[in-house]
C-alpha positions as CSV (number, residue, x, y, z in Angstrom):
1,M,135.5,125.3,87.5
2,S,135.8,125.0,83.9
3,A,133.2,124.9,81.1
4,T,134.4,121.1,80.3
5,T,133.9,120.0,83.4
6,Q,130.9,121.6,84.1
7,E,129.7,120.0,81.2
8,R,130.8,116.7,82.7
9,M,128.7,117.0,85.6
10,P,125.7,114.7,85.7
11,E,122.1,116.6,85.2
12,R,120.3,116.5,88.8
13,M,117.5,113.3,88.2
14,P,114.0,114.3,89.2
15,A,112.8,111.9,92.0
16,L,109.7,110.2,91.0
17,Y,106.4,108.1,92.8
18,L,104.4,106.4,89.8
19,S,101.6,103.9,89.6
20,H,102.7,100.7,88.7
21,G,99.7,98.4,87.3
22,A,100.1,95.1,86.9
23,P,101.1,93.0,84.5
24,P,98.5,93.6,81.9
25,L,99.0,97.5,82.0
26,A,101.3,96.6,78.9
27,D,97.9,95.8,77.0
28,D,96.7,99.3,78.2
29,P,95.5,101.3,75.3
30,V,97.1,104.2,76.9
31,W,99.1,103.8,79.8
32,P,102.3,102.5,78.5
33,A,102.2,105.5,76.0
34,E,101.7,107.5,79.0
35,L,105.1,105.9,80.8
36,A,107.5,106.0,77.8
37,A,106.6,110.0,77.3
38,W,107.5,110.7,80.6
39,A,110.5,108.9,80.1
40,A,111.5,110.8,76.7
41,A,110.5,114.4,79.0
42,L,113.3,113.4,81.6
43,P,117.1,113.7,81.4
44,R,118.8,109.8,80.7
45,P,119.1,108.5,83.9
46,K,123.0,107.1,84.8
47,A,121.3,104.0,86.6
48,I,117.7,104.0,88.5
49,L,116.9,103.1,92.1
50,M,113.6,101.6,92.5
51,V,111.7,101.1,95.8
52,S,108.9,99.0,95.2
53,A,105.9,98.3,96.6
54,H,106.2,94.5,96.4
55,W,109.4,94.0,98.3
56,E,109.3,94.6,102.3
57,E,112.7,93.5,103.8
58,A,114.2,94.4,107.1
59,P,116.9,95.2,107.6
60,L,116.8,97.6,104.7
61,A,117.9,94.9,101.4
62,L,119.6,95.8,98.6
63,A,118.8,93.3,95.3
64,A,121.1,91.7,92.8
65,T,124.0,94.4,91.6
66,E,124.2,91.7,88.3
67,T,121.5,90.6,86.1
68,V,119.6,88.2,87.5
69,P,116.2,86.1,86.8
70,L,113.0,88.7,87.2
71,V,110.7,87.8,90.2
72,H,107.5,86.6,88.6
73,D,105.9,87.5,91.7
74,F,101.9,87.6,90.9
75,W,99.7,84.3,89.9
76,G,96.4,83.2,88.0
77,F,97.4,85.6,84.9
78,P,97.9,84.3,81.6
79,E,101.4,82.2,80.5
80,H,103.1,84.9,78.7
81,Y,103.2,87.9,81.5
82,Y,105.6,85.1,82.6
83,R,107.5,85.4,79.5
84,V,108.7,88.8,80.2
85,R,111.9,89.6,80.6
86,Y,114.0,92.5,81.4
87,E,117.8,92.6,81.6
88,A,118.7,96.0,82.4
89,P,122.6,95.9,83.6
90,G,123.4,95.4,87.4
91,A,124.5,98.4,89.5
92,P,126.8,97.5,91.9
93,A,128.5,101.4,92.1
94,L,125.2,102.6,93.3
95,A,124.8,100.0,95.7
96,A,128.3,100.9,96.9
97,S,127.3,104.7,97.3
98,V,123.6,103.5,98.9
99,R,125.0,101.4,101.6
100,K,127.7,104.6,102.1
101,L,124.6,107.1,102.3
102,L,122.3,104.5,104.2
103,R,124.2,102.8,106.4
104,A,124.7,103.9,110.4
105,P,124.2,102.8,113.9
106,G,120.5,101.2,114.0
107,M,120.3,101.5,110.2
108,P,121.8,98.5,109.1
109,V,121.9,97.2,104.8
110,Q,121.9,93.9,103.8
111,D,122.7,92.2,100.1
112,I,120.3,89.8,98.9
113,P,122.4,88.8,95.8
114,D,120.1,86.9,94.1
115,R,117.0,88.4,94.2
116,G,115.6,90.1,90.9
117,L,113.7,93.0,90.1
118,D,109.8,92.2,91.1
119,H,106.8,93.5,88.5
120,G,106.4,96.4,90.7
121,A,110.1,97.6,89.1
122,Y,110.2,96.3,86.3
123,V,106.1,96.5,84.7
124,P,107.1,100.3,84.2
125,L,110.1,100.1,83.1
126,V,109.6,97.9,80.4
127,E,107.4,101.1,79.1
128,M,109.8,103.7,80.1
129,Y,113.2,102.3,79.1
130,P,112.1,99.1,76.8
131,D,116.4,98.8,75.7
132,A,116.7,97.9,79.5
133,D,120.6,99.5,78.8
134,I,120.3,101.5,82.3
135,P,122.0,100.0,85.3
136,V,119.0,99.7,87.8
137,L,119.4,98.8,91.4
138,Q,116.1,97.6,93.8
139,V,115.8,98.1,97.4
140,S,113.6,97.2,99.9
141,L,111.1,98.6,102.2
142,P,112.3,98.0,105.5
143,T,109.1,99.9,107.2
144,L,105.8,100.9,106.2
145,D,106.4,103.9,108.8
146,P,106.0,107.2,106.9
147,V,108.4,109.2,108.7
148,R,111.1,106.3,108.7
149,L,110.8,106.5,105.0
150,M,111.1,109.9,104.5
151,E,114.3,110.1,106.2
152,I,115.7,107.7,103.9
153,G,114.4,109.0,100.8
154,R,116.4,112.5,102.6
155,K,119.6,110.3,103.0
156,L,119.5,108.9,99.8
157,A,118.8,112.5,97.7
158,P,122.5,113.3,96.9
159,L,122.1,110.1,94.1
160,R,120.1,112.6,92.6
161,D,123.4,114.8,91.8
162,E,125.0,111.7,90.6
163,G,122.6,111.4,87.8
164,V,120.5,108.6,89.7
165,L,116.8,108.4,88.8
166,I,115.3,107.9,92.4
167,V,111.9,106.1,91.6
168,G,108.9,105.0,94.5
169,S,106.7,102.4,92.4
170,G,103.7,101.4,94.3
171,F,99.8,102.2,93.4
172,F,98.2,105.8,94.6
173,T,94.8,103.8,95.5
174,H,95.0,99.9,95.9
175,N,92.1,98.1,97.5
176,L,92.2,94.7,95.1
177,A,89.2,93.4,97.6
178,A,86.6,96.1,97.7
179,L,87.4,96.3,93.8
180,R,85.6,92.6,94.3
181,H,82.2,94.1,95.6
182,T,81.9,97.3,93.6
183,G,80.2,97.8,89.6
184,P,82.0,99.0,86.8
185,G,83.4,102.3,86.8
186,V,85.5,104.2,89.7
187,P,85.0,103.5,93.3
188,G,83.9,106.7,95.4
189,W,86.5,105.8,98.1
190,S,89.1,105.6,95.2
191,A,88.4,109.0,93.8
192,E,87.8,110.8,96.8
193,F,91.3,109.6,98.0
194,D,92.6,110.8,94.5
195,D,91.3,114.3,94.9
196,W,92.6,114.3,98.3
197,G,96.1,113.4,97.5
198,R,96.2,115.9,94.5
199,R,95.5,118.4,97.0
200,A,97.7,117.3,99.6
201,L,100.7,117.6,96.9
202,A,99.7,120.4,95.4
203,A,99.6,122.4,98.9
204,R,103.1,120.6,100.2
205,D,100.9,119.5,103.2
206,V,103.4,117.0,104.2
207,D,101.8,116.2,107.5
208,A,98.9,115.3,106.1
209,L,100.1,113.0,104.0
210,L,101.8,111.6,106.6
211,D,99.0,111.0,108.5
212,F,97.2,110.0,105.1
213,L,95.1,107.0,107.0
214,N,93.5,109.4,109.3
215,K,93.3,113.0,107.5
216,A,92.7,112.0,103.8
217,P,88.9,110.8,103.4
218,A,88.4,106.7,102.4
219,G,91.5,107.0,103.8
220,R,91.7,103.3,105.1
221,Y,89.9,101.7,101.8
222,A,92.1,103.1,99.8
223,H,95.1,101.4,101.3
224,P,93.8,99.0,103.7
225,R,97.5,97.9,104.0
226,T,99.4,100.7,103.1
227,E,102.4,99.3,100.8
228,H,101.4,100.8,97.9
229,F,101.4,104.3,99.0
230,A,104.2,103.8,100.9
231,P,106.9,104.5,98.3
232,L,105.8,107.8,97.9
233,F,107.3,108.8,101.1
234,V,111.0,108.3,99.8
235,T,110.3,109.9,96.9
236,L,109.1,112.7,99.1
237,G,112.1,112.5,101.4
238,A,114.4,112.4,98.5
239,A,112.5,115.7,97.3
240,D,112.5,117.7,100.3
241,A,116.1,116.8,101.2
242,A,116.7,119.6,98.1
243,G,114.1,121.5,98.5
244,E,111.9,120.7,95.8
245,L,108.7,120.0,97.3
246,A,107.1,122.9,95.7
247,E,108.7,121.3,92.3
248,Q,106.0,118.6,92.0
249,K,103.5,118.0,89.0
250,S,100.8,114.5,88.1
251,V,102.6,113.6,85.3
252,I,99.8,110.4,84.9
253,D,96.5,110.9,86.5
254,G,93.1,108.9,85.8
255,F,92.3,105.4,86.9
256,W,93.0,101.9,85.6
257,M,90.7,99.3,87.0
258,G,89.4,101.6,89.1
259,L,92.4,102.3,91.1
260,A,94.2,105.3,90.5
261,K,97.3,106.0,88.6
262,R,98.2,109.0,89.9
263,S,102.3,109.2,89.3
264,V,103.9,112.5,90.6
265,Q,107.2,114.0,89.7
266,F,109.3,116.2,91.6
267,G,112.2,118.2,90.6
């Protein structure tokens, strides 16, 4: 292979799990800059594949491959949050690659061409890639089973060598109901789960992470429903397939409104 050919090959992209916050993330004095700095330190992706906690659909679904309106899937916020736009290019070529990698007996893939990016996708992207000039494809969570999600991540891993940034977007702890009954500061269940998760990731203890509801302290308080932790397993699968579980770091940590905003990079 010539040097010229090597120079043209895309750089393998990391795989990310990030805590995406809610629309008011944009007004936080710290978090937007953390996300922007993270993106600036990454190789520039050719495209972005987003798996958000806010879209559960089975069989696995691909959202629009053209630019369509966002899904403002939240209620009771000030009007200006509903006026946010993120008109990233569609990613039909990436969608074709995803179909090829995932379609197999027992794993159908469907298209929902009028489905736009939800806030789990566009809220962090607005901060990370504000020019909206990178093609984005969102895919659904077809299940909340960690083992099955890891397998999906493994199947998607080859995209990383094509310059695709795979992003699982959730929240490292997520129990809004419990927050209504706690005082100011970080609840114990959120801090305990965050510390356990940090240590489990550092130790590459995939078995414990897969069984987090039973193995983690306060697991069922931190995630009374598991959709916000579920995208982590797609990311873990994409990293495991490349042998990169050891190459992980928490890029963002700390808490926001009592919830752990830990966000992790593999590779």
